[in-house]
N, C-alpha and C positions, 0 to 999 in steps of 0.2 A: 504493499500500500504506499505509493511516494507520496510524500505529502504535499501539502495544499501550499502555495505562498503568501496566505493570508497572515495578516499581521498579528490577527487574535492568538492568544496563548493556547495551544493543543492542552488537551489534559494529559496527566502525567502516562508515560508507558514504562511496560515491563521491560522492552526488549527494543534499543534503537539498533538497526543496523546500517552501517556504512560502507557501502560496496559500488565500487565504480560501474560493475555490470546489471544492469538493470534488471536481465533475466534472472541470474543469480541471485539478487537481492530479493526479488519478488518471490523466486524457487524459496528459499530459508524463509520467507515471511509467511507465506502460506503454510509450509510446514508448522511453524511456529505457533502459528491463528491458531490452529487444528488443535494445538495444547491449550487453546483458552488462553493466551497470552496477547497483553495487547503490542503490536508491533508496528514500529513507524521505520521508512527506507528514507535515507538520506544518499547522493552518488557522489559526493566529495566532503572533504574535511571543512573547508571555510562554510558553508550552510551548515553543517553539522556544528560547529560552533556556537554558529549564531542562534540555534535553535535548542541545544543542550539546557539550558537554565528555561525553557520554556517546558520542554517536554520531560524533564529531570526523569530521566530512564533507571531503572534498576539495573539494566545492565546495557552495555555498549559492544557489539560486536563489531569490529573494526577490521576491516581490509587492510593488508601490509601496504600494498601497492596502491594509491590511489592518486588521480591528476595531480594534485595540488600540495600534499602532505604524504610522509611515510607513516604508518600507520603508528610507530613507536610517538613520533611528534605529535600525532593527532591523539593518541591516548595520553599524554603528559596532559598537554592542553584540556583534556576533558577532564583529568583528574583534578586540575586547579579550580576549574568552574564547578565541578560535581564531585566531589569527594567521596561520595558515597555510593557512586555509580562502580560496579564491578565490571571490569574489562577485559574482554577477551578478544584476541588478536587471530585471524585467520591469514593464511598465506599459501601460495603454489611454492614460493622457492622460503629457503629458510638461511642463505648465503649471508645474509646480511642481519641475522638476529644472534644473539647469544643470552645464556639463560640469566647472567649479571643484570644486562639490561634491562630484559622482561621483568626480573623481581626488584629492580630501581625504580620503575615505573610501577610496578602493582599490577600487574596483569595476571589474572586470577587462571589462566588458561590459554595454551596456544593450540589453535586446529590448524591440522594440514589439510589444504585442498586436493582434492574436492573433499568439502567437510562432510563426515558421517552424521548426517542428520538425527542420527538416534543417539548417539553420543552426546550431540550438540544439546539436543532437548533435552535431556535426562541431567547435562553438568548446568544447564540453567536454570531446572525446577529445582534440582539440589540447592543451588544457590539463594534462590528466592526463598524455600523452604526454611533454610539456616538463617538466613535474614528477617524471617518472620518468626520463628522462633526464638533467637536470641535479640534481635533488636538491632545486632550490628550486621553492616552491609559484609558481604561476602567480598573483600577487598584485598586479603591474602593470597598470595599465589599458592597454587596446587604445585605437587612435585611433578616435575616435568618429565614423568613416565618414558625415560630412555629415548627423547630425542636427543641426535647427535648437533646440538646447536654450538657454532664458534667456540 
């Protein structure tokens, strides 16, 4: 569901997907919406930053390769604007990623592309349940399950 350009504030969303490929973004959104999550999609970093305060996403799923930002830079900026948002990064390439960088930014989990949607859905649901139960957002990174990152 691509966001309208209206100036009025959108209601808070469960998941903000920032993915430059509209087809991939819509596919992920449809899958998560079937899990009864409120999902918004944006296709570049700058518009995402302009909308994050209005949307108040509980989770941001950020593509690493965006036309105007890399996913780490965008995640850092989202973290400053919305510290309670749990950050997830997805990418088809991992050559520029490292565990220390992901941990420094507070990225909860990395998903290689193509994203395994069942795993993604379970991870998001678990993060939301944990936040609801503890009152603390899931912003601490998970263990990096054997990825060979830089």
